[in-house]
C-alpha positions in Angstrom: -47.2 -38.3 -206.4 -46.3 -41.6 -205.0 -46.3 -44.9 -207.4 -46.5 -48.5 -205.7 -44.3 -51.3 -207.7 -48.0 -52.8 -208.1 -48.9 -49.6 -209.6 -45.9 -49.5 -211.9 -46.0 -53.2 -213.2 -49.8 -52.6 -213.6 -49.0 -49.8 -216.0 -45.7 -51.4 -218.0 -47.8 -54.5 -218.5 -50.5 -52.5 -220.0 -47.9 -50.5 -222.4 -46.9 -53.9 -223.3 -49.8 -54.2 -224.9 -48.9 -52.0 -227.7 -46.5 -54.1 -229.5 -48.2 -57.1 -231.6 -47.7 -60.5 -230.0 -45.8 -62.6 -231.6 -44.0 -60.6 -233.8 -40.6 -59.5 -234.3 -39.0 -56.1 -234.1 -39.0 -54.4 -237.4 -37.6 -51.2 -237.1 -35.4 -48.6 -235.1 -36.2 -44.9 -235.2 -33.0 -43.4 -233.7 -33.3 -39.7 -232.5 -29.8 -37.9 -231.4 -30.8 -35.2 -229.0 -29.7 -32.1 -227.4 -32.0 -29.6 -225.3 -35.3 -31.6 -226.8 -37.4 -32.3 -223.4 -40.3 -30.5 -225.0 -40.1 -32.2 -228.5 -40.0 -35.8 -226.9 -43.8 -36.6 -225.9 -45.2 -35.4 -228.9 -42.7 -37.4 -231.0 -43.6 -40.5 -229.6 -47.3 -39.9 -230.0 -46.4 -39.4 -234.0 -44.2 -42.0 -234.3 -47.2 -44.2 -232.5 -49.5 -42.6 -235.4 -47.4 -42.5 -238.4 -46.3 -46.2 -237.6 -49.7 -48.2 -236.6 -48.8 -51.9 -237.2 -45.6 -51.7 -237.7 -43.4 -53.1 -234.6 -41.4 -50.5 -233.4 -38.6 -48.5 -231.0 -37.7 -45.3 -230.9 -33.7 -44.9 -229.5 -33.5 -41.1 -228.2 -29.2 -40.9 -227.6 -28.8 -37.3 -225.9 -25.5 -35.4 -225.3 -26.5 -35.3 -221.5 -28.8 -32.4 -222.1 -29.0 -29.6 -219.2 -32.7 -29.2 -219.8 -33.4 -33.0 -218.8 -34.1 -34.7 -222.2 -32.8 -37.6 -220.5 -34.9 -38.0 -217.8 -38.2 -37.1 -220.2 -37.3 -40.0 -222.8 -36.8 -42.6 -219.2 -40.1 -40.9 -217.7 -41.5 -41.7 -221.4 -39.9 -45.8 -221.1 -41.8 -46.6 -218.2 -45.2 -45.8 -219.6 -43.8 -47.2 -223.5 -41.5 -49.9 -223.8 -40.8 -48.9 -227.8 -39.0 -45.9 -226.0 -35.8 -45.9 -225.3 -32.2 -43.8 -223.7 -29.3 -43.5 -224.2 -27.7 -41.0 -222.6 -23.8 -40.0 -223.7 -21.3 -38.3 -220.6 -18.4 -36.3 -222.2 -19.4 -36.9 -225.9 -21.5 -34.4 -228.1 -21.9 -34.6 -231.8 -25.1 -35.8 -234.3 -23.1 -37.7 -236.5 -21.4 -39.6 -233.6 -24.8 -40.4 -231.8 -26.6 -41.9 -234.5 -23.7 -44.4 -235.4 -24.6 -45.4 -231.4 -28.1 -45.4 -231.9 -28.4 -47.6 -234.9 -25.5 -50.1 -233.3 -27.7 -50.4 -230.5 -30.2 -51.8 -231.7 -31.8 -55.2 -233.2 -34.0 -54.0 -235.5 -33.2 -55.2 -238.6 -33.9 -51.9 -240.4 -32.7 -48.3 -238.6 -34.3 -44.9 -239.6 -32.3 -41.8 -238.8 -34.5 -38.2 -238.0 -34.7 -35.5 -235.8 -36.5 -35.0 -232.7 -37.5 -31.4 -233.4 -40.6 -32.0 -235.8 -38.9 -31.2 -239.2 -38.8 -34.4 -240.3 -42.3 -35.6 -241.3 -42.5 -39.4 -239.5 -45.8 -40.1 -241.8 -42.9 -40.8 -244.5 -41.2 -43.1 -242.5 -43.6 -46.5 -243.6 -43.1 -45.7 -247.0 -39.3 -46.0 -246.8 -39.6 -49.1 -244.5 -41.4 -50.6 -247.3 -38.5 -49.6 -250.0 -36.2 -51.1 -247.6 -37.8 -54.3 -247.2 -39.2 -54.7 -250.8 -35.4 -55.9 -251.3 -35.1 -52.9 -254.5 -33.1 -50.2 -252.2 -30.5 -50.0 -249.9 -31.0 -46.4 -248.9 -34.3 -44.8 -248.5 -33.8 -40.6 -247.6 -36.5 -37.9 -247.4 -34.9 -35.1 -249.8 -35.7 -31.2 -248.9 -35.4 -30.6 -252.6 -37.2 -33.3 -254.8 -39.6 -32.5 -256.9 -42.9 -32.5 -254.3 -40.6 -31.2 -251.4 -40.8 -27.8 -250.0 -38.9 -25.7 -247.8 -41.6 -22.7 -247.3 -42.6 -23.6 -243.9 -39.0 -23.9 -242.9 -38.9 -19.9 -243.1 -35.0 -20.0 -243.4 -34.1 -18.7 -247.0 -30.3 -18.5 -246.2 -30.0 -21.8 -244.7 -31.5 -23.1 -248.4 -29.3 -21.7 -250.0 -26.5 -23.1 -248.1 -27.9 -26.4 -247.8 -28.0 -26.3 -251.9 -24.0 -25.6 -252.1 -23.4 -27.8 -249.8 -25.5 -30.7 -251.7 -23.4 -29.8 -255.1 -20.3 -30.8 -252.9 -21.1 -33.8 -251.4 -22.3 -34.9 -254.5 -18.8 -34.5 -255.7 -17.5 -36.1 -253.0 -19.6 -39.1 -252.6 -19.7 -39.5 -256.6 -24.0 -40.2 -255.9 -26.1 -37.8 -257.6 -28.8 -36.9 -254.8 -31.1 -33.6 -254.8 -30.1 -33.6 -250.9 -27.1 -36.3 -249.7 -26.7 -33.7 -246.5 -30.4 -34.7 -245.3 -30.3 -35.9 -241.6 -33.6 -37.9 -242.2 -32.8 -41.5 -243.6 -33.6 -45.0 -243.3 -31.3 -48.6 -244.3 -30.6 -52.4 -243.4 -28.9 -52.4 -239.6 -26.4 -55.1 -241.4 -25.3 -52.5 -243.7 -24.5 -50.0 -241.4 -23.2 -52.2 -238.9 -20.6 -53.8 -241.8 -19.0 -50.1 -242.4 -19.6 -48.3 -238.7 -15.9 -49.2 -237.9 -14.7 -46.8 -240.8 -17.3 -44.3 -240.7 -15.8 -41.0 -238.9 -18.6 -39.8 -236.9 -17.0 -36.3 -237.1 -19.4 -33.4 -238.0 -23.4 -33.6 -238.4 -24.3 -35.2 -241.3 -24.1 -38.9 -241.1 -25.8 -39.9 -244.3 -22.9 -38.3 -246.1 -20.5 -40.0 -244.1 -22.2 -43.3 -245.0 -22.7 -42.5 -249.0 -19.0 -41.6 -248.7 -17.7 -44.4 -247.3 -19.3 -48.2 -248.3 -17.7 -49.5 -251.1 -20.2 -50.8 -252.5 -22.8 -48.1 -254.4 -26.5 -48.2 -252.7 -29.8 -48.5 -254.2 -31.2 -45.6 -253.0 -35.1 -44.3 -253.0 -36.0 -40.6 -252.4 -38.6 -39.4 -250.8 -40.3 -35.8 -251.2 -40.1 -33.9 -248.0 -42.5 -30.7 -246.6 -39.3 -29.6 -244.5 -40.8 -28.0 -241.4 -40.0 -25.2 -239.0 -38.5 -26.4 -235.5 -41.5 -27.2 -233.2 -39.8 -26.5 -229.6 -36.3 -24.8 -228.7 -33.6 -23.9 -230.7 -31.2 -25.2 -233.5 -28.3 -26.9 -232.3 -26.2 -25.9 -235.8 -24.8 -23.1 -234.3 -21.6 -20.7 -236.0 -19.2 -23.9 -236.5 -22.1 -25.9 -239.0 -20.0 -25.1 -242.0 -16.6 -25.7 -240.4 -18.0 -29.1 -239.0 -18.8 -29.9 -243.0 -15.5 -28.9 -244.3 -13.8 -30.9 -241.2 -16.0 -34.3 -242.3 -14.9 -33.9 -246.2 -11.1 -33.3 -245.2 -11.8 -36.9 -242.8 -12.9 -38.8 -246.1 -9.9 -37.5 -248.0 -6.8 -36.9 -245.5 -8.3 -38.3 -242.5 -6.2 -41.6 -242.0 -2.7 -39.8 -243.1 -2.8 -37.0 -240.7 -5.7 -37.7 -238.1 -8.4 -35.1 -238.4 -7.9 -33.2 -234.8 -4.5 -33.1 -234.9 -4.6 -31.8 -238.4 -7.2 -29.3 -236.8 -5.1 -28.1 -233.5 -2.3 -27.8 -235.6 -3.8 -25.4 -238.4 -4.9 -23.5 -235.6 -1.3 -23.4 -234.0 -0.5 -22.1 -236.9 -3.1 -19.3 -237.5 -1.4 -18.3 -233.6 1.8 -17.7 -235.0 0.5 -15.1 -237.4 -1.7 -13.8 -234.8 1.3 -13.3 -232.5 3.0 -11.7 -235.3 0.3 -9.3 -235.9 -0.2 -8.7 -231.9 3.2 -8.1 -231.3 3.7 -5.1 -234.4 0.6 -3.4 -232.5 2.4 -3.8 -229.3 5.5 -2.4 -230.6 4.2 0.5 -232.4 1.1 1.5 -231.3 0.6 0.3 -227.7 3.9 0.0 -225.5 7.0 0.8 -227.5 7.0 4.7 -227.6 5.8 4.6 -224.0 8.5 2.3 -222.8 11.3 4.1 -224.8 10.4 7.1 -223.3 10.6 5.5 -219.6 14.3 5.0 -220.2 13.4 1.1 -221.1 15.5 -0.9 -223.2 14.9 -1.6 -226.9 15.7 -5.4 -225.8 13.3 -4.8 -222.3 10.9 -3.5 -224.4 10.9 -6.3 -227.1 10.6 -9.1 -224.3 7.6 -7.6 -222.6 5.8 -7.1 -226.2 6.9 -10.6 -227.1 5.2 -11.8 -224.4 2.2 -10.2 -224.3 1.7 -10.9 -227.8 1.9 -14.5 -226.6 -0.8 -14.6 -224.7 -2.6 -13.2 -226.8 -2.0 -15.8 -229.8 -2.5 -18.3 -226.8 -5.9 -17.4 -225.4 -6.5 -17.1 -229.5 -5.5 -20.7 -229.8 -7.0 -22.1 -227.2 -10.8 -20.1 -228.4 -10.3 -21.8 -231.2 -9.6 -25.3 -230.4 -12.3 -25.0 -228.4 -15.0 -23.8 -230.3 -14.0 -26.2 -233.5 -10.9 -27.9 -233.0 -13.0 -29.8 -229.5 -16.5 -28.4 -230.5 -18.0 -32.0 -229.3 -16.3 -31.7 -225.9 -16.5 -27.5 -225.5 -15.8 -26.2 -222.6 -19.0 -23.8 -221.2 -19.3 -21.4 -218.0 -16.5 -19.4 -216.8 -15.0 -21.2 -214.4 -14.7 -24.5 -216.7 -13.5 -22.2 -219.6 -10.8 -20.5 -216.9 -9.6 -23.6 -215.8 -9.3 -25.0 -219.5 -7.5 -21.5 -220.6 -4.9 -21.8 -217.5 -4.3 -26.1 -218.3 -3.7 -25.0 -222.2 -1.0 -22.6 -220.8 0.9 -24.8 -218.9 0.6 -27.4 -221.9 1.9 -24.6 -224.2 4.4 -24.0 -221.9 5.8 -27.4 -221.6 5.6 -27.8 -225.2 7.4 -25.1 -226.0 10.6 -26.3 -223.7 9.9 -29.7 -225.8 10.2 -27.6 -229.1 13.4 -25.5 -228.1 15.2 -28.4 -226.1 14.8 -31.0 -229.0 15.9 -28.6 -231.6 19.1 -27.7 -229.5 19.5 -31.3 -229.0 20.0 -31.8 -232.9 22.0 -28.7 -233.4 24.2 -29.8 -230.9 24.6 -33.5 -233.1 25.5 -32.0 -236.0 21.5 -31.6 -237.8 20.8 -28.8 -240.0 19.4 -25.4 -238.0 16.3 -25.9 -240.0 15.8 -29.3 -240.0 16.6 -28.7 -236.2 14.0 -26.2 -235.7 11.3 -27.6 -237.7 11.7 -31.1 -235.9 11.3 -29.1 -232.8 7.9 -27.3 -233.7 6.4 -31.1 -235.2 7.8 -32.5 -231.7 6.3 -29.5 -229.6 3.2 -29.3 -231.4 2.4 -33.3 -231.1 3.5 -32.7 -227.3 1.0 -30.0 -226.9 -1.8 -31.7 -228.9 -1.5 -34.9 -226.8 -1.2 -33.4 -223.2 -4.5 -30.7 -224.4 -6.4 -33.7 -225.4 -5.7 -35.6 -222.5 -5.8 -32.6 -219.8 -7.8 -29.9 -221.3 -10.5 -31.3 -223.7 -10.4 -35.0 -222.0 -10.4 -36.5 -218.5 -7.9 -37.2 -216.3 
């Protein structure tokens, strides 16, 4: 369908009429998205109905969804200027998306909610009133408050997991809430911006990040939420959700001492050592050892072949775990990108090995104790591997 510039101008002028004249923006609703194209238009309709009489805008922060979520949000913005889209390239994560969206608005009050219709927009006016009254600093919707329900969710397993995570989160934040893992909340934009630089943006629960970061305890108002099943699409929370939660806790406790991503990279590397030892035993005792010896291979040659294969197994193990967990926000997808990433990771590990062995050898020649030289070599090799992998495997050249 062809639309002339005059038609578009009339359409835009008509859409502006939905905004009350002479009144400033009151509320921004930030909706992080990934593959939510079918939910965009219906959510705008629900927001329009729920926020009647309130000057609002909806900011969709999309992590470059392959289903065209960003295109759908931009299409709607041509009809309704209250709809905005931030399309992020090369970045992923609910928490970081929420932070970017909240910092992108001029509204004095900002809310964060899911775009999949599990959160009820009808709660927004009451939450806004609680914040603007001055009696509360933060309002949030709880799945476990009195009067709330998770029956429509249809996921008793997730309900139990959320309850366990909430108990841990309360101990971390020092704030006793019935649902600190909620993804539906509202606060003054100024409160968010004051500590935005201190937020980790790690994981998927930004409310927990905020509660654990702010120095002054926030006055919190709780709203019971009837948590619904998602309307369209599939949940963005995969098998790494528990891992990301634990990572978020680590980041708050120790992230400023040892960078979180480096700690994860090192942990995976340590696990890789155990994998290599296990794979070496399997190779020597169950796969190639007896066959190679019977074939007149020397014990040394047999060991070298087995150890090489075990190292490849361990390296592949490290690559897979780092791709899924350490760099989950930059995860490689598709056969081609994964294979290229594996090859690049192999090269970086080879260079890291040279750094490890070479630095240990130099330290040994100048009289440093063997144990100290070896440990130093391991640390330098790990740092080198981490730096190169972050740049050339999961980063940009």
